[in-house]
N, C-alpha and C positions, 0 to 999 in steps of 0.2 A: 274629703277631696283636697282640702288645704294641706293636710298632713302628707298626702301623696305627692303634691306639687313640691312641698318643702324637701321631701326625701329625694326627689328627682334632681332638684337644684343642688342639694348637698353632694349627691353622687357625681354630678357633672363637675362641680368645683374640685372634688377630690381627685378626679381623673386628670385635671389640667397640669398639676405639678409633675406627674409621671411623664407627660409628653414633653414638658420643658426639660426634664432630666435626660430624656432619650435623644433629643435633637442635638445638643452640643457634642455628643459622642460621635454622631454621624458626620457632623461638620468638621470635627477635629480630624477624623479619619481621612476625609477628602483633602484637608489642608496638608496632610503629611504625604500625600501622593506625589511621586516623582517620576512616574511612567504611566502612559496609557496608550491605547489604540484609539484613534478618533472614531467616534460613533457615526460620523458622517464626513464626507469630503466636500469641497467647494461646489461640486456638481458640474465642473467643466472638464471632466476627464483628467488627463495629466497636466493640463494647463493650470498650474497652481499659483501663477503670478511669481514664478521664481522661488528661490529660497525664502525671500522675505514674505511672500504671500503664504507659503507653507507654514512658516513660523507663526504668522498671524492667526492662521487657523488653529494651531495648537494653543496659542495664548487665549483665543476667544473661548474655546471649549473648556480650557482649564479655569478661566475666569467664571464661567457659568457654573462650574462644579465646586467653587470655593477655594481653588488652588491658584488663583491668578496672581498672587504676590510673588511667585517664582518666575524666573525667566525661562520660557519654554522654547525648545528647538525641535524641528522636524528631523527625523533620522533620514537624511537624503544626501547623496553625493551628486556633484556636477562634474562634467567633463571639460577639459581645457578647450576653450573656443573664443574667437574674437579677441585674442590677445590676453585673455584672462586665464589664470591657472585653474587647475582642477581643485575641487573641494572634496575632502573625505568626510563621509558621514560620521565616522568614529571620532573625528576631531571637533565636532560641533556640539557634543552632548554633555560636556562636563566630565567629571571624574567618577561619579557614583558615590555611594551605592544608590540603586533605584528600586522603588517599591510601588506596587500597584494600589488601586483604590481601596483594597481590603487589607493592605499591610504586608502582603507577601513580597519578599525580596526577589527581584528578577536577576540581579547580578550585583556583586559588590564593587566591581570596577570595570574598566573598558576591556581589560584582558579576559576576565571571566565572561563578560557578555559575548565575546567573539570566540569563546572556547567551548568545549563539550560539556562544561559543568554549569552552564547558565540554566536558569529556571523559567525560561520562556516557553509556555505551553498554551494550549487552548484554554485551560482553566485559569491561567495566570495572566494571559495577554488580554486583560479586561479593558473596556472602554472607560472614559472619564466618569461614566455613570455607574461603574462597577458591574457592567453587564458583559457576558460572554459574547464574543464575536462569532457569528455563524461560520462554520467551517465545512470541510469536505463531508458530504452526506446530508448537510442541512439545506433547506430551501428558503431563500437563495443562499448559495455559497458566497461568502464575502472574505475568504481567507487571504486573498492576494493583497499584500500591502506594498505600496510604492516605496522603492528604495534607490534604484539606480546604482546599486552597490555590489562589490565583490564580497565573497564570504568573510574576508578579514576586515570589512568595513571601509575599504579604500575605493576610490573612484576607478572607473574603467578608463583605459587609454583613449585618447581622441581618435576619431575615425568613425566606426559604426556608432550611430546614435542610440544610446541605451537609457536616455533620460528625457525623451520627448522635448528636444531643444532646451535642455536644462530647465525643465518644468515650466515652459512657457508656451507649449503648443498642444493642441488637441487633434492635430491633423498630420503632424510630421514626426517620424521616428518611432521608436518603441521604448518601453520602460521595463527595466528589470524589477521584478517583484519578489518578495519573500512570502512565506506561508506562516501566518500567525498560529495555526493549529499544528504545524510541523508535520502535515500530511500531504501526500501527493498521489499521482497516478501510479507511481512505482515505489516499492519499499526500499529506496536507497537514499543516501544522505542528500544529494542535490535537490531532490524533490521535497525533502523534509526541512530544508534550510529555512530558518526564520527570516533571513535577510537577502537571500540570493538564490531563488528557485528557478526562475525562467523569465524570458522576455514576454511582455504582453503581446497580444495578437488579436486580430479580428477583421471584420469586413472593411473597416476604414483604415487599417494599417496597424493600430495598436495603441493610440493615444486618446481616442474619444471615450466618453463615458460608456457608450454602448460596447466599445472594444473591451474596456476593462471589465465590464460585467459579463461579457461573453466567456471569459476565461476564469471566472470565479472571484471577481473583485468588485470594488465600488469606489475606487479613488481614495482609499483610507491610508492613514499615515501612522507611523510610530512617533510618539512625542516623549521627549525626555526633559526633565528639569536640569538645566545646565549650571545652576548655582545652588 
């Protein structure tokens, strides 16, 4: 009996160094991440607390995954309003390159990100946890990602609200979204656009959490390391 207990103890001790060796590799991979799709939103629909609140959501999730040392920015545009100029999503995210939690490069720079050669797909648009985001055909579908952005990464002109009051309202306006899985109802490029597929819509108008979920979303964001 004593020999059996000693054998078990030795086996347990022998296994510990292997776990120690494996852990740093996973942590290092997360630390190198410079792009992810949020695994969750703030839960208030498109009311993100403005750009600052959206950036804070990116930073919080990055911190939890081990990549909090970087400066994270949400890929969102705002429209000119109340005497303030528009903000372009493409100008907020740094210069690149950007890679996901598993090391796959999404794009080497801003031009490639907004061109046909980017590598943003359902398999590469991973969350900060290195998980695939549910897309078209999955239950629930969560492929709608808030952007408020035109295909080239610039803001829409003032007038029709396409950013839910610049990400401060869950009751007014609509929000343009992109599709993280590059799939849509039609087999054409607009529906497959990663950053500018269609405006949100729903029984409350388009900005509530229920509205976002009704069209295949969950208030998720694209996050990029800007430094």
